[in-house]
Residue frames as a rotation matrix with the C-alpha (Angstrom) as fourth column:
MET 1
0.546 0.833 -0.085 0.01
0.835 -0.549 -0.015 0.01
-0.059 -0.063 -0.996 0.04
ASP 2
-0.128 -0.609 0.783 1.35
0.472 -0.732 -0.492 3.47
0.872 0.306 0.381 -0.96
ALA 3
-0.519 -0.108 -0.848 2.12
0.823 -0.334 -0.460 5.78
-0.234 -0.936 0.262 1.90
GLN 4
0.694 0.710 0.120 -0.10
0.718 -0.695 -0.044 8.85
0.053 0.117 -0.992 2.45
ARG 5
-0.564 -0.793 0.229 1.64
0.766 -0.606 -0.215 12.22
0.309 0.054 0.949 1.88
ILE 6
0.636 0.699 -0.326 0.57
0.767 -0.618 0.171 15.26
-0.082 -0.359 -0.930 3.79
LEU 7
-0.264 -0.688 0.676 1.85
0.655 -0.642 -0.398 18.74
0.707 0.338 0.621 2.88
PHE 8
0.389 0.320 -0.864 2.16
0.884 -0.395 0.252 20.99
-0.260 -0.861 -0.436 5.96
ARG 9
0.239 -0.317 0.918 2.56
0.384 -0.837 -0.389 24.76
0.892 0.445 -0.079 5.74
PHE 10
0.478 -0.082 -0.875 4.44
0.876 -0.027 0.481 26.58
-0.063 -0.996 0.059 8.41
ARG 11
0.840 -0.300 0.453 5.94
-0.215 -0.949 -0.229 29.88
0.499 0.095 -0.862 9.54
LYS 12
0.273 -0.843 -0.464 9.59
0.945 0.325 -0.034 30.30
0.179 -0.429 0.885 10.69
GLU 13
0.507 -0.066 0.859 10.48
-0.020 -0.998 -0.065 33.49
0.862 0.016 -0.507 12.64
GLY 14
0.898 -0.207 0.389 12.28
-0.433 -0.246 0.867 34.83
-0.084 -0.947 -0.310 15.57
GLN 15
0.024 -0.976 0.215 15.47
-0.824 0.103 0.557 33.00
-0.566 -0.190 -0.802 16.47
ALA 16
0.329 0.156 0.931 14.30
0.237 0.941 -0.242 29.93
-0.914 0.301 0.273 14.42
ARG 17
0.986 0.075 -0.149 15.26
-0.129 -0.226 -0.965 31.77
-0.107 0.971 -0.213 11.24
PHE 18
0.250 -0.967 -0.043 18.86
-0.965 -0.245 -0.095 31.18
0.082 0.065 -0.995 12.17
LEU 19
0.270 -0.107 0.957 18.43
-0.264 0.948 0.181 27.38
-0.926 -0.301 0.227 12.31
SER 20
-0.699 -0.516 -0.495 20.22
-0.649 0.165 0.743 25.50
-0.301 0.841 -0.450 9.45
HIS 21
0.102 0.697 -0.710 18.29
-0.839 0.444 0.315 23.19
0.534 0.564 0.630 7.20
HIS 22
-0.371 -0.279 -0.886 19.80
0.082 0.940 -0.331 20.20
0.925 -0.195 -0.326 8.98
ASP 23
-0.999 -0.011 -0.033 18.84
0.035 -0.173 -0.984 21.62
0.005 -0.985 0.173 12.47
LEU 24
-0.363 0.930 -0.062 15.30
-0.911 -0.368 -0.186 22.34
-0.196 -0.011 0.981 11.41
MET 25
0.059 0.361 -0.931 14.85
-0.535 0.799 0.276 18.87
0.843 0.481 0.240 10.02
ARG 26
-0.700 -0.343 -0.626 16.07
0.272 0.682 -0.679 17.39
0.660 -0.645 -0.384 13.29
LEU 27
-0.926 0.370 0.078 13.64
-0.266 -0.489 -0.831 19.52
-0.269 -0.790 0.551 15.28
VAL 28
-0.024 0.942 -0.334 10.66
-0.990 0.023 0.136 18.54
0.136 0.334 0.933 13.13
GLU 29
-0.260 -0.129 -0.957 11.69
-0.214 0.974 -0.073 14.93
0.942 0.185 -0.281 13.46
ARG 30
-0.966 -0.088 -0.242 11.59
0.227 0.157 -0.961 15.26
0.123 -0.984 -0.131 17.23
ALA 31
-0.596 0.802 0.038 8.25
-0.723 -0.514 -0.462 17.04
-0.351 -0.303 0.886 17.17
LEU 32
0.013 0.625 -0.781 6.77
-0.766 0.508 0.393 14.22
0.642 0.593 0.486 15.00
ARG 33
-0.532 -0.271 -0.802 8.00
0.151 0.902 -0.405 11.72
0.833 -0.337 -0.439 17.44
ARG 34
-0.979 0.197 -0.053 6.48
0.008 -0.219 -0.976 13.54
-0.204 -0.956 0.213 20.47
ALA 35
-0.320 0.931 -0.174 3.21
-0.931 -0.343 -0.124 13.90
-0.175 0.122 0.977 18.64
ALA 36
-0.557 0.008 0.830 3.19
-0.204 0.968 -0.146 10.06
-0.805 -0.251 -0.538 18.18
LEU 37
0.441 0.645 -0.624 2.18
-0.743 -0.127 -0.657 10.20
-0.503 0.753 0.423 14.60
PRO 38
0.540 -0.234 0.808 2.63
0.248 0.962 0.113 7.17
-0.804 0.139 0.578 12.29
VAL 39
0.437 -0.467 -0.769 5.44
-0.804 -0.587 -0.100 8.52
-0.405 0.662 -0.631 10.12
ARG 40
0.999 -0.043 -0.022 6.66
0.022 0.818 -0.575 6.19
0.043 0.574 0.818 7.46
MET 41
0.436 -0.899 0.040 10.26
-0.403 -0.155 0.902 5.15
-0.805 -0.409 -0.430 7.99
SER 42
0.284 -0.411 -0.866 12.94
-0.913 0.159 -0.375 4.33
0.292 0.898 -0.331 5.32
GLU 43
0.994 0.004 -0.107 14.27
0.010 0.991 0.135 0.83
0.106 -0.136 0.985 5.04
GLY 44
0.277 -0.960 -0.027 17.82
-0.097 0.000 -0.995 -0.39
0.956 0.278 -0.093 5.83
TYR 45
-0.137 -0.479 -0.867 20.15
0.835 0.415 -0.361 -0.48
0.532 -0.774 0.343 8.82
HIS 46
-0.821 -0.146 -0.551 19.55
0.458 -0.745 -0.485 3.20
-0.340 -0.651 0.679 9.73
PRO 47
-0.118 0.845 0.522 15.87
0.940 -0.074 0.332 3.95
0.320 0.530 -0.785 9.14
HIS 48
-0.886 -0.053 -0.460 14.86
0.240 -0.903 -0.357 7.64
-0.396 -0.427 0.813 9.29
PRO 49
0.005 0.987 -0.162 11.51
0.288 -0.156 -0.945 9.44
-0.958 -0.042 -0.285 8.85
ARG 50
-0.412 0.010 0.911 10.21
0.911 -0.020 0.412 10.01
0.022 1.000 0.000 5.31
LEU 51
0.643 0.566 -0.516 9.99
0.581 -0.799 -0.152 13.82
-0.498 -0.202 -0.843 5.29
SER 52
-0.423 -0.819 0.387 11.44
0.905 -0.363 0.221 16.71
-0.040 0.443 0.895 3.35
ILE 53
-0.038 0.299 -0.953 11.28
0.156 -0.941 -0.301 20.48
-0.987 -0.160 -0.011 3.19
VAL 54
0.709 0.395 0.585 9.93
0.591 0.120 -0.797 21.44
-0.385 0.911 -0.149 -0.27
LEU 55
0.463 -0.628 0.625 12.47
0.350 -0.518 -0.780 24.38
0.814 0.580 -0.020 -0.71
ALA 56
0.030 -0.610 -0.792 15.20
0.998 0.061 -0.009 25.06
0.054 -0.790 0.611 1.71
LEU 57
0.935 0.283 0.216 15.28
0.262 -0.958 0.120 28.61
0.241 -0.055 -0.969 3.17
PRO 58
0.054 -0.965 0.257 18.45
0.236 -0.238 -0.942 30.59
0.970 0.111 0.215 3.31
LEU 59
-0.123 -0.186 -0.975 19.93
0.975 0.159 -0.153 30.99
0.183 -0.970 0.162 6.81
GLY 60
-0.821 -0.159 -0.549 18.69
0.412 -0.830 -0.376 34.09
-0.396 -0.534 0.747 8.60
VAL 61
-0.805 0.594 0.004 15.64
-0.376 -0.515 0.771 34.58
0.459 0.619 0.637 6.41
ALA 62
-0.655 0.659 0.370 12.29
-0.202 0.319 -0.926 34.38
-0.728 -0.681 -0.076 8.10
ALA 63
-0.937 0.320 -0.138 9.21
0.014 0.430 0.903 32.84
0.348 0.844 -0.407 6.38
ASP 64
-0.456 0.850 0.263 5.47
-0.823 -0.290 -0.488 33.20
-0.339 -0.440 0.832 6.43
ASP 65
0.539 0.828 -0.152 4.58
-0.753 0.393 -0.528 30.30
-0.377 0.399 0.836 4.21
GLU 66
-0.521 -0.830 -0.202 7.02
-0.852 0.491 0.181 27.23
-0.051 0.266 -0.963 4.05
ALA 67
0.531 0.723 -0.443 6.14
-0.795 0.605 0.036 23.77
0.294 0.333 0.896 3.07
LEU 68
-0.586 -0.639 0.498 7.01
-0.741 0.671 -0.011 20.33
-0.327 -0.376 -0.867 4.60
GLU 69
0.245 0.614 -0.750 6.07
-0.776 0.588 0.228 17.02
0.581 0.526 0.621 3.07
VAL 70
-0.550 -0.354 0.757 5.66
-0.781 0.539 -0.315 14.03
-0.296 -0.765 -0.572 5.42
GLN 71
-0.365 0.384 -0.848 4.74
-0.401 0.757 0.516 10.37
0.840 0.528 -0.123 4.47
PHE 72
-0.304 0.351 0.886 2.37
-0.896 0.211 -0.391 8.55
-0.324 -0.912 0.250 6.90
GLN 73
-0.189 0.354 -0.916 1.55
-0.526 0.751 0.399 4.90
0.829 0.558 0.044 7.14
PRO 74
-0.313 0.766 0.561 -1.10
0.947 0.299 0.121 4.08
-0.075 0.569 -0.819 8.00
PRO 75
-0.453 0.124 0.883 -2.92
0.356 -0.883 0.307 7.33
0.817 0.453 0.356 6.79
VAL 76
-0.541 0.187 -0.820 -4.02
0.756 -0.320 -0.572 9.90
-0.369 -0.929 0.031 9.27
ALA 77
0.579 0.732 0.360 -6.54
0.811 -0.562 -0.162 12.68
0.084 0.386 -0.919 9.01
PRO 78
-0.146 -0.669 0.729 -4.82
0.620 -0.636 -0.460 15.94
0.771 0.385 0.508 8.05
ALA 79
0.410 0.380 0.829 -6.72
-0.339 -0.780 0.526 17.90
0.847 -0.496 -0.191 10.72
HIS 80
0.994 -0.039 -0.104 -5.50
0.107 0.572 0.813 15.43
0.027 -0.819 0.572 13.40
ALA 81
0.324 -0.938 0.121 -1.89
0.926 0.288 -0.246 15.48
0.196 0.191 0.962 12.18
LEU 82
-0.065 -0.273 0.960 -1.87
0.293 -0.925 -0.243 19.26
0.954 0.265 0.140 12.11
THR 83
0.752 0.426 0.502 -3.21
-0.352 -0.384 0.854 19.63
0.557 -0.819 -0.139 15.62
GLU 84
0.923 -0.365 -0.120 -0.77
0.346 0.656 0.670 17.12
-0.165 -0.660 0.732 17.08
LEU 85
0.093 -0.944 0.316 2.30
0.935 -0.026 -0.354 18.48
0.342 0.328 0.880 15.25
GLN 86
0.155 0.001 0.988 1.47
0.038 -0.999 -0.005 22.11
0.987 0.038 -0.155 16.08
ALA 87
0.912 0.291 0.290 1.21
-0.268 -0.113 0.957 21.20
0.311 -0.950 -0.025 19.77
GLN 88
0.629 -0.777 -0.039 4.82
0.587 0.441 0.679 19.93
-0.510 -0.450 0.733 19.69
ALA 89
0.669 -0.387 0.634 6.22
0.489 -0.413 -0.768 22.65
0.559 0.824 -0.087 17.42
PRO 90
-0.144 -0.877 -0.459 9.55
0.990 -0.125 -0.072 24.22
0.006 -0.465 0.885 18.52
ALA 91
0.289 0.250 -0.924 9.75
0.394 -0.911 -0.124 27.95
-0.873 -0.328 -0.362 19.31
GLY 92
-0.368 -0.422 -0.829 9.66
-0.460 -0.692 0.556 30.10
-0.808 0.586 0.060 16.29
ILE 93
-0.980 0.081 -0.182 7.91
-0.115 0.519 0.847 27.40
0.163 0.851 -0.499 14.23
ALA 94
-0.418 0.895 0.153 4.19
-0.461 -0.064 -0.885 27.55
-0.783 -0.441 0.440 13.73
PHE 95
-0.928 0.149 0.342 2.39
0.353 0.651 0.672 24.87
-0.123 0.744 -0.657 11.60
THR 96
-0.691 0.628 -0.358 -0.65
-0.427 -0.754 -0.498 26.47
-0.583 -0.192 0.790 10.02
ALA 97
0.311 0.796 -0.518 -2.18
-0.915 0.104 -0.390 24.24
-0.256 0.596 0.761 7.39
ALA 98
-0.551 -0.516 0.656 -2.18
-0.273 0.854 0.442 20.61
-0.789 0.064 -0.611 6.06
ASP 99
0.262 0.661 -0.703 -3.09
-0.939 0.006 -0.344 19.10
-0.224 0.750 0.623 2.82
ALA 100
0.133 -0.065 0.989 -3.53
0.039 0.997 0.060 15.44
-0.990 0.031 0.135 1.87
LEU 101
-0.343 -0.344 -0.874 -1.85
-0.826 -0.332 0.455 14.99
-0.447 0.878 -0.170 -1.50
PRO 102
0.765 0.573 -0.294 -3.13
-0.643 0.647 -0.411 12.77
-0.045 0.503 0.863 -4.22
ALA 103
0.617 -0.531 0.581 -1.15
0.142 0.801 0.582 9.51
-0.774 -0.277 0.569 -4.57
GLY 104
0.261 -0.663 0.701 2.07
0.933 0.359 -0.008 9.82
-0.247 0.657 0.713 -6.44
VAL 105
0.648 -0.001 0.762 2.06
0.332 -0.899 -0.284 13.65
0.686 0.437 -0.582 -6.40
ARG 106
-0.111 -0.717 -0.688 4.93
0.984 -0.178 0.026 15.67
-0.141 -0.674 0.725 -5.03
ALA 107
0.763 0.359 -0.538 4.79
0.377 -0.923 -0.082 19.38
-0.526 -0.140 -0.839 -4.23
ARG 108
-0.105 -0.784 0.612 6.74
0.992 -0.124 0.012 21.56
0.066 0.609 0.791 -6.76
VAL 109
0.082 0.019 -0.996 7.62
0.461 -0.887 0.021 25.17
-0.884 -0.461 -0.082 -6.22
GLU 110
0.455 0.072 0.887 7.00
0.884 -0.154 -0.441 27.56
0.105 0.986 -0.133 -9.12
SER 111
-0.099 -0.470 0.877 8.01
0.199 -0.873 -0.445 30.85
0.975 0.131 0.180 -7.57
VAL 112
0.055 0.049 -0.997 8.73
0.998 0.027 0.056 32.63
0.029 -0.998 -0.047 -4.25
VAL 113
0.472 0.141 0.870 8.28
0.279 -0.960 0.005 36.10
0.836 0.240 -0.492 -2.98
TYR 114
-0.246 -0.685 -0.685 10.70
0.942 -0.002 -0.336 37.85
0.229 -0.728 0.646 -0.74
GLU 115
0.717 0.434 0.545 10.29
0.341 -0.901 0.269 41.06
0.608 -0.007 -0.794 1.27
ALA 116
-0.290 -0.908 -0.303 12.97
0.877 -0.125 -0.464 43.37
0.383 -0.400 0.832 2.72
THR 117
0.838 0.473 -0.270 12.59
0.544 -0.759 0.358 46.26
-0.036 -0.447 -0.894 5.06
LEU 118
0.210 -0.785 0.583 14.95
0.641 -0.340 -0.688 49.00
0.738 0.519 0.432 4.13
PRO 119
-0.397 -0.386 -0.833 16.76
0.887 -0.393 -0.241 51.44
-0.235 -0.835 0.498 6.41
PRO 120
0.372 0.619 -0.692 15.52
0.459 -0.770 -0.443 55.07
-0.807 -0.153 -0.571 6.73
GLU 121
-0.385 -0.563 -0.731 18.12
-0.324 -0.660 0.678 56.32
-0.864 0.498 0.071 4.15
GLY 122
0.697 0.696 0.173 16.35
-0.126 0.357 -0.926 54.16
-0.706 0.623 0.337 1.51
PRO 123
-0.369 -0.929 0.002 19.20
-0.250 0.101 0.963 52.61
-0.895 0.355 -0.269 -0.48
ILE 124
-0.652 0.281 0.704 16.66
0.715 0.538 0.448 51.57
-0.253 0.795 -0.551 -3.21
GLU 125
-0.566 0.466 -0.680 14.96
-0.410 -0.875 -0.258 54.29
-0.715 0.133 0.686 -5.36
PRO 126
0.542 0.818 0.194 12.09
-0.092 0.287 -0.954 53.82
-0.835 0.499 0.231 -7.85
ALA 127
0.644 -0.285 -0.710 14.51
-0.763 -0.310 -0.567 54.54
-0.058 0.907 -0.417 -10.59
HIS 128
-0.538 -0.805 0.249 16.80
-0.796 0.582 0.164 51.63
-0.277 -0.110 -0.955 -9.54
ILE 129
-0.205 0.570 0.796 13.86
0.025 0.816 -0.578 49.26
-0.978 -0.098 -0.182 -9.95
GLU 130
0.797 0.502 -0.335 12.83
-0.262 -0.214 -0.941 50.68
-0.545 0.838 -0.039 -13.30
GLN 131
0.055 -0.813 -0.580 16.50
-0.998 -0.041 -0.037 50.34
0.007 0.581 -0.814 -14.58
PHE 132
-0.650 -0.384 0.655 16.62
-0.475 0.879 0.044 46.70
-0.593 -0.283 -0.754 -13.28
LEU 133
0.045 0.769 0.638 13.30
0.181 0.621 -0.762 45.67
-0.982 0.150 -0.111 -14.82
ALA 134
0.702 0.139 -0.699 14.21
-0.562 -0.495 -0.663 47.41
-0.438 0.858 -0.269 -18.12
ARG 135
-0.313 -0.932 -0.184 17.28
-0.909 0.238 0.343 45.15
-0.276 0.274 -0.921 -18.51
ASP 136
0.621 0.367 -0.693 17.27
-0.592 0.799 -0.107 41.79
0.514 0.477 0.713 -20.41
SER 137
0.380 -0.609 -0.696 20.28
0.485 0.772 -0.410 40.62
0.787 -0.182 0.589 -18.46
MET 138
0.584 -0.357 0.729 21.87
-0.745 -0.591 0.308 41.25
0.321 -0.723 -0.612 -15.07
VAL 139
0.483 -0.540 -0.690 25.06
0.279 0.841 -0.463 39.13
0.830 0.031 0.557 -14.65
ILE 140
0.689 -0.266 0.674 26.57
-0.719 -0.362 0.593 38.73
0.086 -0.894 -0.440 -11.21
GLU 141
-0.310 -0.813 -0.494 29.53
-0.459 0.582 -0.671 36.83
0.833 0.019 -0.554 -9.78
ARG 142
0.823 0.509 0.252 28.73
-0.504 0.450 0.737 34.04
0.262 -0.733 0.627 -7.35
SER 143
-0.167 -0.984 -0.065 31.67
-0.690 0.164 -0.705 32.99
0.704 -0.073 -0.706 -5.28
THR 144
0.931 0.360 -0.061 31.97
-0.236 0.721 0.651 29.73
0.279 -0.592 0.756 -3.39
PRO 145
0.498 -0.803 0.327 35.01
-0.435 0.094 0.895 28.20
-0.750 -0.588 -0.303 -1.56
LYS 146
0.114 -0.466 0.877 35.73
0.535 0.773 0.342 26.15
-0.837 0.430 0.337 -4.68
ALA 147
-0.597 -0.296 0.746 35.09
0.802 -0.207 0.560 28.69
-0.012 0.932 0.361 -7.59
THR 148
-0.374 0.534 -0.758 33.56
-0.081 -0.833 -0.547 31.85
-0.924 -0.143 0.355 -8.79
ARG 149
-0.692 0.172 0.701 31.11
0.708 0.347 0.615 31.84
-0.137 0.922 -0.362 -11.70
SER 150
-0.927 0.351 -0.128 28.89
-0.371 -0.908 0.196 34.15
-0.048 0.229 0.972 -13.52
LEU 151
-0.608 0.789 0.090 25.09
0.755 0.609 -0.241 34.05
-0.245 -0.079 -0.966 -13.21
ASP 152
-0.852 0.390 0.349 22.42
-0.064 -0.740 0.670 35.94
0.519 0.549 0.655 -15.04
ILE 153
-0.858 0.448 -0.253 19.77
0.393 0.254 -0.884 36.70
-0.331 -0.857 -0.394 -12.44
ARG 154
-0.698 0.585 -0.413 17.39
-0.609 -0.788 -0.088 38.98
-0.377 0.190 0.906 -14.39
PRO 155
-0.584 0.559 -0.588 15.42
-0.450 0.380 0.808 36.36
0.676 0.737 0.030 -16.28
ALA 156
-0.528 0.306 -0.792 14.36
0.622 0.775 -0.115 34.69
0.579 -0.553 -0.599 -13.02
VAL 157
-0.768 0.225 -0.600 12.91
0.399 -0.566 -0.722 37.83
-0.502 -0.793 0.345 -11.38
ASP 158
-0.321 0.756 0.570 9.36
0.933 0.149 0.327 38.28
0.162 0.637 -0.754 -12.40
TRP 159
0.395 0.476 0.786 8.61
0.335 -0.871 0.359 41.62
0.855 0.122 -0.504 -10.72
VAL 160
-0.646 -0.521 -0.558 9.76
0.745 -0.270 -0.610 44.15
0.167 -0.810 0.563 -8.02
GLN 161
0.427 0.784 0.451 7.70
0.504 -0.620 0.601 46.49
0.751 -0.029 -0.659 -6.05
LEU 162
-0.733 -0.646 -0.215 8.66
0.552 -0.378 -0.743 49.24
0.398 -0.663 0.634 -3.77
ASP 163
0.371 0.927 0.056 6.20
0.471 -0.240 0.849 50.40
0.800 -0.288 -0.526 -1.08
GLY 164
0.911 -0.117 0.396 7.64
-0.368 -0.667 0.649 53.07
0.188 -0.736 -0.650 1.17
SER 165
0.040 -0.931 0.364 10.55
-0.981 0.033 0.193 51.46
-0.192 -0.365 -0.911 3.10
THR 166
0.128 0.099 0.987 9.51
-0.140 0.987 -0.080 47.82
-0.982 -0.128 0.141 1.86
VAL 167
-0.235 -0.186 -0.954 10.70
-0.971 0.004 0.239 46.15
-0.041 0.982 -0.182 -1.33
ARG 168
0.307 0.410 0.859 9.11
-0.279 0.901 -0.331 42.99
-0.910 -0.139 0.391 -2.60
PHE 169
-0.166 -0.275 -0.947 10.15
-0.984 -0.011 0.176 40.75
-0.059 0.961 -0.269 -5.42
GLN 170
0.747 0.470 0.470 9.22
-0.387 0.882 -0.269 37.43
-0.541 0.019 0.841 -6.97
VAL 171
-0.412 -0.863 -0.293 11.85
-0.865 0.268 0.425 34.88
-0.288 0.428 -0.857 -8.11
ARG 172
0.602 0.630 -0.491 10.87
-0.779 0.599 -0.186 32.11
0.176 0.494 0.851 -10.42
ILE 173
0.034 -0.569 0.822 12.12
-0.568 0.666 0.484 28.57
-0.822 -0.483 -0.301 -9.55
GLY 174
0.847 0.324 -0.422 13.21
-0.523 0.366 -0.770 26.63
-0.095 0.873 0.479 -12.58
PRO 175
0.803 -0.591 0.070 16.02
0.595 0.802 -0.048 24.53
-0.028 0.080 0.996 -14.03
GLY 176
0.030 -0.864 0.502 19.60
0.405 -0.449 -0.796 25.77
0.914 0.228 0.336 -13.44
SER 177
-0.708 -0.467 -0.530 20.70
0.687 -0.278 -0.672 28.17
0.166 -0.839 0.518 -10.79
THR 178
0.473 0.869 0.146 18.04
0.735 -0.480 0.479 30.21
0.487 -0.119 -0.865 -8.98
PRO 179
-0.238 -0.553 0.798 19.05
-0.063 -0.811 -0.581 33.76
0.969 -0.188 0.158 -7.75
ARG 180
-0.383 0.072 -0.921 19.43
0.908 0.214 -0.361 34.09
0.171 -0.974 -0.148 -3.98
PRO 181
0.700 0.714 -0.011 17.29
0.700 -0.684 0.204 36.84
0.138 -0.151 -0.979 -2.38
LEU 182
0.433 -0.558 -0.708 20.45
0.280 -0.664 0.694 38.66
-0.857 -0.499 -0.131 -1.22
GLU 183
-0.579 -0.720 0.382 21.78
0.623 -0.088 0.778 38.72
-0.526 0.688 0.499 -4.77
VAL 184
0.055 0.739 0.671 18.61
0.905 -0.320 0.279 40.21
0.421 0.592 -0.687 -6.08
LEU 185
0.831 0.242 -0.500 18.65
0.506 -0.703 0.500 42.83
-0.231 -0.669 -0.706 -3.22
GLN 186
-0.041 -0.926 -0.374 22.34
0.360 -0.363 0.859 43.70
-0.932 -0.099 0.349 -3.95
ALA 187
-0.568 -0.184 0.802 21.56
0.818 -0.025 0.574 44.17
-0.086 0.983 0.165 -7.57
LEU 188
0.407 0.810 0.421 18.80
0.769 -0.553 0.320 46.58
0.493 0.194 -0.848 -6.75
MET 189
0.778 -0.120 -0.617 20.88
0.462 -0.557 0.690 48.48
-0.427 -0.822 -0.378 -4.26
ALA 190
0.756 -0.520 0.397 23.80
0.268 -0.306 -0.913 49.08
0.597 0.797 -0.092 -6.68
THR 191
-0.093 -0.864 0.496 26.33
-0.198 -0.472 -0.859 51.34
0.976 -0.178 -0.127 -5.01
HIS 192
-0.018 0.127 0.992 24.88
-0.970 -0.244 0.014 50.46
0.243 -0.962 0.127 -1.54
ALA 193
0.547 0.234 -0.804 25.15
-0.287 0.954 0.082 46.61
0.786 0.186 0.589 -2.01
ALA 194
-0.529 -0.808 -0.258 27.78
-0.030 0.321 -0.946 46.39
0.848 -0.493 -0.194 0.82
HIS 195
-0.774 0.284 0.566 25.08
-0.633 -0.316 -0.707 47.23
-0.022 -0.905 0.424 3.32
SER 196
-0.041 0.862 -0.505 22.57
-0.756 0.304 0.580 44.62
0.653 0.406 0.639 2.12
THR 197
-0.439 -0.182 -0.880 23.65
0.225 0.926 -0.304 41.83
0.870 -0.331 -0.365 4.52
ALA 198
-0.989 0.051 -0.137 22.23
0.122 -0.236 -0.964 43.92
-0.082 -0.970 0.227 7.48
ILE 199
-0.544 0.836 -0.064 18.78
-0.831 -0.527 0.179 44.23
0.116 0.151 0.982 5.91
PRO 200
-0.536 0.322 0.781 16.19
-0.283 0.803 -0.525 41.65
-0.795 -0.502 -0.339 7.26
LEU 201
-0.697 0.238 -0.677 14.68
-0.652 0.183 0.736 39.39
0.299 0.954 0.028 4.70
ARG 202
-0.382 0.635 0.671 11.43
-0.413 0.532 -0.739 37.47
-0.826 -0.560 0.059 4.80
ARG 203
-0.959 0.225 -0.171 10.01
-0.059 0.432 0.900 34.91
0.277 0.873 -0.401 2.30
THR 204
-0.562 0.816 0.140 6.22
-0.666 -0.346 -0.660 35.78
-0.490 -0.464 0.738 2.35
HIS 205
0.573 0.802 -0.169 4.91
-0.723 0.397 -0.566 33.32
-0.387 0.447 0.807 -0.35
LEU 206
-0.675 -0.667 0.316 5.79
-0.388 0.685 0.617 29.93
-0.628 0.293 -0.721 -1.59
ASN 207
0.125 0.796 -0.593 3.83
-0.916 -0.137 -0.376 29.42
-0.381 0.590 0.712 -4.80
LEU 208
-0.454 -0.233 0.860 3.24
-0.154 0.971 0.182 25.78
-0.877 -0.050 -0.477 -5.56
ALA 209
-0.880 0.195 -0.433 2.38
-0.402 0.182 0.898 24.25
0.254 0.964 -0.081 -9.01
PRO 210
0.083 0.980 0.182 -1.31
-0.997 0.083 0.007 23.21
-0.008 -0.182 0.983 -9.13
PHE 211
-0.628 -0.182 0.757 -1.92
-0.323 0.945 -0.040 19.53
-0.708 -0.270 -0.652 -8.08
PRO 212
-0.805 0.314 -0.503 -3.39
-0.468 0.184 0.864 17.43
0.364 0.931 -0.001 -10.88
SER 213
0.061 0.890 0.452 -6.95
-0.981 0.137 -0.138 16.30
-0.185 -0.435 0.881 -10.46
ASN 214
-0.821 -0.179 -0.542 -7.60
-0.299 0.944 0.142 12.52
0.486 0.279 -0.828 -10.01
ASP 215
0.015 0.984 0.178 -11.06
-0.863 -0.077 0.499 11.40
0.505 -0.161 0.848 -9.61
GLU 216
0.359 0.095 -0.928 -9.92
0.046 0.992 0.119 7.96
0.932 -0.085 0.352 -8.58
GLU 217
-0.496 -0.669 -0.554 -8.15
0.624 0.169 -0.763 9.25
0.604 -0.724 0.334 -5.60
SER 218
0.158 0.684 0.712 -11.10
-0.055 -0.714 0.698 11.04
0.986 -0.150 -0.075 -3.91
PRO 219
0.798 0.162 -0.580 -10.24
0.541 0.229 0.809 9.87
0.264 -0.960 0.095 -0.43
ARG 220
-0.059 -0.904 -0.424 -6.93
0.899 -0.233 0.372 11.85
-0.435 -0.360 0.826 -0.79
THR 221
0.346 0.167 0.923 -8.30
0.681 -0.722 -0.124 14.94
0.646 0.672 -0.363 -2.54
PRO 222
-0.727 -0.680 0.090 -6.25
0.473 -0.593 -0.651 17.92
0.497 -0.431 0.753 -1.26
ALA 223
0.503 0.855 0.124 -8.28
0.446 -0.380 0.810 19.41
0.740 -0.352 -0.573 1.69
THR 224
-0.413 -0.775 0.478 -6.63
0.113 -0.564 -0.818 22.13
0.904 -0.284 0.321 3.67
GLU 225
0.487 0.442 -0.754 -6.94
0.803 0.113 0.585 22.23
0.343 -0.890 -0.300 7.50
LYS 226
0.197 -0.348 0.917 -6.12
-0.177 -0.932 -0.316 25.38
0.964 -0.100 -0.245 9.48
ALA 227
0.240 -0.084 -0.967 -4.56
0.900 0.392 0.189 25.60
0.363 -0.916 0.170 12.94
THR 228
0.893 0.061 0.446 -4.12
-0.106 -0.934 0.340 28.31
0.437 -0.351 -0.828 15.48
PRO 229
0.014 -0.987 -0.160 -0.34
0.021 0.160 -0.987 28.80
1.000 0.010 0.023 16.37
ASN 230
0.259 -0.039 -0.965 0.77
0.914 0.332 0.233 28.16
0.311 -0.943 0.121 19.91
ALA 231
0.956 0.100 0.274 1.07
0.018 -0.958 0.287 31.23
0.292 -0.269 -0.918 22.08
THR 232
0.566 -0.820 -0.087 4.62
0.230 0.056 0.972 30.16
-0.791 -0.570 0.220 23.24
């Protein structure tokens, strides 16, 4: 029998935004164990829970709408799984919704939206955004401990909006390298790019591709359940 997949949506804020991907996964595994939910385990000598973050979040970035996919066997009601998992959520993590996925379907991200609160001096002007959007190409240098390579970030940025001291932009997720939010912010700030690392970033939307309809899988038709975050 195929395992049931449930897609949880969650927020990540406060000190939790400094958790690495590995540390976040470990905390989620502990929360699932405390919740006593029937998570499907892998086979082999070192079994581990079948779960995955749909799109890893850069370190230090807060998020309003992240996604976690967990396999269960036997199946559980999404509302029950959501309530039990939220009751065990670590500080800074709030599980807000749960969807039962159709059999064989995996969540796929199409685009993400980031938001940055700028300092009072406003290092991004409307003219900077107009110039960026008018370009067909914006090549940056991405350096890693092993190498430095060129990356054209412009085609992946769908739009940019400036609302007072807040700048928002949408990045498309596709094949090849996806621009990091800090890289887009630095490109918009131009001569002030050196100060961009001190600007707080938040991922406000994780836009998923629509799930295919499947009338034969009616017991697992996506049905979102909502939860009230813990006060702690």
